C-alpha positions in Angstrom: 0.0 0.0 0.0 1.4 3.3 -1.1 1.9 6.0 1.6 0.1 9.2 1.0 2.5 11.9 0.3 5.3 9.8 -0.8 6.7 10.8 -4.4 8.9 8.3 -4.5 7.5 4.9 -5.9 9.8 1.3 -5.8 9.5 -0.3 -8.9 11.1 -4.1 -10.0 12.0 -5.0 -13.3 9.5 -8.3 -14.7 13.0 -9.8 -16.1 13.9 -12.6 -14.1 17.1 -12.4 -15.0 17.5 -8.7 -14.6 15.3 -7.8 -11.6 16.6 -4.4 -11.3 14.6 -2.6 -8.2 14.8 1.0 -8.0 12.9 4.3 -6.5 11.7 6.6 -8.9 9.7 10.2 -8.6 6.4 8.5 -9.8 4.8 12.4 -9.7 7.8 13.1 -12.2 8.8 10.3 -14.4 6.2 7.5 -15.5 8.5 4.5 -14.6 7.4 2.0 -17.3 10.5 0.5 -18.8 13.7 -0.8 -17.0 16.9 1.2 -17.6 18.9 -1.7 -17.7 17.4 -4.1 -20.2 14.4 -2.2 -21.2 11.8 -5.0 -19.9 8.3 -3.5 -18.7 8.5 -2.5 -14.6 6.2 -3.5 -12.1 5.1 -0.3 -9.7 5.9 -2.3 -6.4 5.8 -0.2 -3.2 5.8 3.3 -1.9 9.1 4.9 -0.6 8.9 5.7 3.1 8.3 9.5 3.6 11.4 11.8 5.3 10.3 12.3 8.9 12.4 14.3 11.0 13.5 12.0 14.4 13.3 13.3 18.3 15.7 15.9 19.2 18.9 14.7 21.4 19.2 16.9 24.6 21.2 19.6 23.7 24.7 19.7 25.0 25.9 21.3 28.9 27.9 23.8 26.2 28.2 25.6 23.0 29.7 23.7 20.3 31.4 25.8 17.7 33.0 23.9 14.1 35.8 25.6 12.6 37.0 24.9 9.4 40.5 25.3 8.2 41.3 25.9 5.2 38.6 23.2 3.6 38.4 24.0 -0.2 35.7 21.7 -1.2 32.3 23.5 -1.4 30.9 20.1 -1.2 32.9 18.9 1.9 31.5 22.8 3.4 28.1 22.0 2.7 28.3 18.4 4.1 29.6 20.0 7.6 26.6 22.6 7.2 24.0 20.0 6.9 26.2 17.7 9.7 26.2 20.8 12.0 22.6 21.4 11.8 22.0 18.0 13.1 24.1 17.7 15.7 23.0 21.1 17.4 26.4 23.3 16.3 26.3 27.0 17.2 28.0 28.3 15.1 30.9 27.6 12.5 33.7 29.9 11.7 35.2 29.5 8.1 38.7 30.0 8.4 41.4 31.0 5.7 40.6 29.7 2.0 37.2 27.8 3.5 34.5 29.0 0.7 31.3 30.4 2.7 27.6 30.3 1.2 27.9 34.0 0.1 30.9 33.2 -2.0 30.0 29.8 -3.4 25.9 29.5 -3.9 27.0 25.3 -4.7 27.4 24.6 -0.9 23.5 24.7 -0.8 23.7 21.3 -2.9 24.9 19.5 -0.2 24.1 21.6 2.9 20.3 21.4 1.5 19.2 24.4 3.4 21.3 23.9 6.6 23.6 27.3 5.4 20.5 29.0 6.5 19.9 27.4 9.8 23.4 27.5 11.4 25.4 31.2 11.7 28.6 31.2 10.4 31.7 33.7 9.8 34.7 34.1 7.6 38.1 33.9 9.6 40.6 35.0 7.3 43.1 33.9 10.1 41.5 31.2 11.9 44.6 30.9 14.6 44.3 34.8 15.4 40.6 34.2 15.7 40.9 31.3 17.8 43.7 32.7 20.0 41.1 35.6 21.0 38.4 33.2 21.8 40.4 30.9 24.0 41.7 33.9 25.9 37.7 34.2 26.8 37.6 30.9 28.0 37.0 28.5 25.0 38.2 25.3 25.0 39.9 24.2 21.5 40.0 20.8 20.4 41.7 19.4 17.0 40.8 17.1 14.8 43.8 15.7 13.6 46.4 12.1 14.1 49.5 13.5 15.3 52.1 12.4 18.5 50.2 12.6 21.5 46.5 12.9 20.0 43.6 11.1 21.8 41.1 8.6 20.6 37.9 10.5 20.4 35.9 7.8 22.3 38.5 8.1 24.7 37.9 11.7 25.2 35.9 13.1 28.7 35.6 16.6 29.9 37.6 17.7 33.1 36.1 19.8 35.6 34.7 22.7 35.4 32.6 21.9 32.0 33.9 25.0 29.4 31.0 27.3 28.3 32.3 26.9 24.2 34.3 24.1 22.9 35.5 24.5 19.6 35.9 21.8 17.0 38.5 22.1 14.4 38.4 20.3 11.2 41.3 20.6 9.2 42.6 20.7 5.0 42.3 17.1 4.0 45.8 17.4 2.0 47.6 19.7 4.6 45.9 18.6 7.8 45.3 21.4 10.8 47.3 24.4 10.5 50.2 23.6 13.2 49.7 27.1 14.6 46.3 26.0 15.9 47.7 22.4 17.1 50.1 24.5 19.5 47.0 26.2 20.5 44.9 23.2 20.9 44.1 22.2 24.5 43.5 18.9 23.0 44.4 16.7 19.7 41.7 14.2 19.0 41.6 11.4 16.3 39.2 8.7 15.2 41.0 5.2 15.0 40.5 3.5 11.7 40.3 0.1 10.8 41.0 -0.2 7.3 43.7 0.6 5.1 43.0 4.4 4.7 44.6 7.0 7.1 41.2 8.7 7.8 37.6 9.7 6.9 36.3 12.2 4.8 36.5 15.5 6.4 33.0 16.2 6.4 31.9 12.4 7.6 35.0 12.8 10.5 33.3 16.3 11.6 29.9 14.4 11.8 31.0 11.8 14.1 33.2 14.3 16.2 30.6 16.4 16.4 28.3 13.9 17.3 30.3 12.6 20.0 31.1 15.8 21.9 27.6 17.2 22.0 26.5 14.4 24.0 29.7 14.5 26.7 29.5 16.1 30.2 31.9 16.0 33.1 33.8 12.7 34.2 
């Protein structure tokens, strides 16, 4: 039975040797023939309409994201979307990180989050972070360097800071050494495969979600 309001329907190829099954927006396309073998399609069932899950409790501190020279507009857009979903209060766009004003293509992966998450451009991110640290903010950098701590092992000491700034850096260059020297703690995400790191937007989302749920030891 199709769900009212869901435009996407799953179609299935009637050719048993093909059997391609895929979703199609039935409000825009007919979906009569299989795109792989040309056999007529069977209209099967409606896709599940997207719903917003319940909100998680807001963190006991203000979580701010800092993007250190992240060049890809698509990664920046994906980070905006992750920031919206994890309750990040603000994004600092450091160095050559593009802004939604400079690069409207950010909206392709942000899907509107560039309008819901406040942001500020910071040409010299280390200088901005130094000023925020002087006001009591905790700086956490996401990078694998000697002395870094696994994200899953990190906990806040007493007292809980009012602001926590999570810094993610350029994938080819890494986090600026000037920022690593400022950081109260450098964190890394353990990797089980052959690659040494995750995509920066994926790593940011994992770290932001983990940190937003932490309180004191």
